C-alpha positions, 0 to 999 in steps of 0.5 A, a space after each residue: 075472075 074468069 066466067 065459069 065456063 072458062 074456069 072449067 075449060 082448064 085442065 082438071 086438077 087433082 085434089 087440093 088435099 087428101 081426106 083422112 090425112 090432111 084433115 082432122 080425126 075428131 069432129 066439131 060436136 053438135 050441141 043438139 046431137 051430143 047434148 050432155 057430152 062432158 068434153 063437148 067441142 062445139 061451134 068450132 067448124 070455122 076453127 077446124 076448116 081454117 086450121 086444115 088450110 093453116 097446117 097444109 101451108 105452114 106445118 111439116 110433119 116429121 114421123 121419124 123425129 122424136 116426139 116432144 112434150 105436150 106443152 111443146 106440141 101445144 106451142 107448135 100448134 099455136 105457131 101454125 095457126 098464128 099464120 093468116 090462112 090467106 098467106 102464101 105457103 111457107 118453104 119447107 125449111 121455114 115450116 113449123 115441124 110436128 115431130 113423131 107423126 106423119 099427118 094431121 089426121 094421125 096427129 089429131 087422132 092420137 093427141 086429140 086433147 093436145 090439138 084442141 088445146 092448141 087451136 084458137 078459140 071460136 069467139 071471133 068466128 062468131 062475130 066475123 064481120 062477113 057473117 052478115 052475108 047469110 041474111 041476104 039473098 044473093 043474085 045468081 051471077 054472084 053465086 056463079 062467080 063464087 063457083 068460078 073463083 073456087 074452081 080457079 083456086 082448086 085448079 091451082 091446088 088451093 082448097 077453098 073454105 065456104 060459108 054455107 047457109 040456108 038462112 032464114 031456115 036455122 038448119 045451116 050456118 056452117 063452113 066446109 072446105 072444098 078440095 076437089 071438083 068434078 062434073 055430073 052428067 048434066 054438067 053441074 059442078 060437084 064440089 067435094 068438101 071436108 065437113 068438120 062435123 063429119 071426119 069419117 067421109 067427105 061431103 058434097 056441095 053441088 053448083 047447079 049451072 042451069 039454076 046458077 045456085 048451090 045445093 047441099 047435096 051431102 052435108 052432115 045433118 042437113 036436108 038436101 036443097 038450095 043454099 048460098 055459098 060464100 068464100 071465107 079467109 082468102 084475103 085480109 078483109 074476107 
């Protein structure tokens, strides 16, 4: 991958997705803050972030088409998320049609229970073999490479799923989806992210170019400070 400076020299792209349209309307619940919630939908941040990419690449919304039964919607959702998120987007005619809705946000707002039923389970996200990375400190050059790769992907219109952690602190072992970036006055990279824990507003992860490290600038229920970031689900082994 090109050095960070080379990646930043490319023409600045627009956002790789639209927050509040291409994202989910419901949240990944917190086991701490939503304790006792009867329909707790927790520990699914990886499921939701990955599914945003899958819907963007493999689904097509047709608001004028007649709505279908609950069972049919569930079947179509399962078809969408059966595609590996690192695969190339399907041509429009080959995509799974979601009739009666204009966007993922609208669909998941009106059919929350149906969408949750159709999404895959969380177990394999807990035991994914790359999760070992959270326990090791990473060299600055590696974190700079992650930032450079993310900018290159975003420049091509592809959102980037980050595994973010501040382990050994137990506060943050989480995933967010970067879909845009900008520079602050000091030249640091500001990654705008969809945080599955907060569907109301975008989050922000900063790459400090002088320190060559990531920082949790605005991640739901996380104290700002240094973190480590890794890419997820961008090819078959990762």
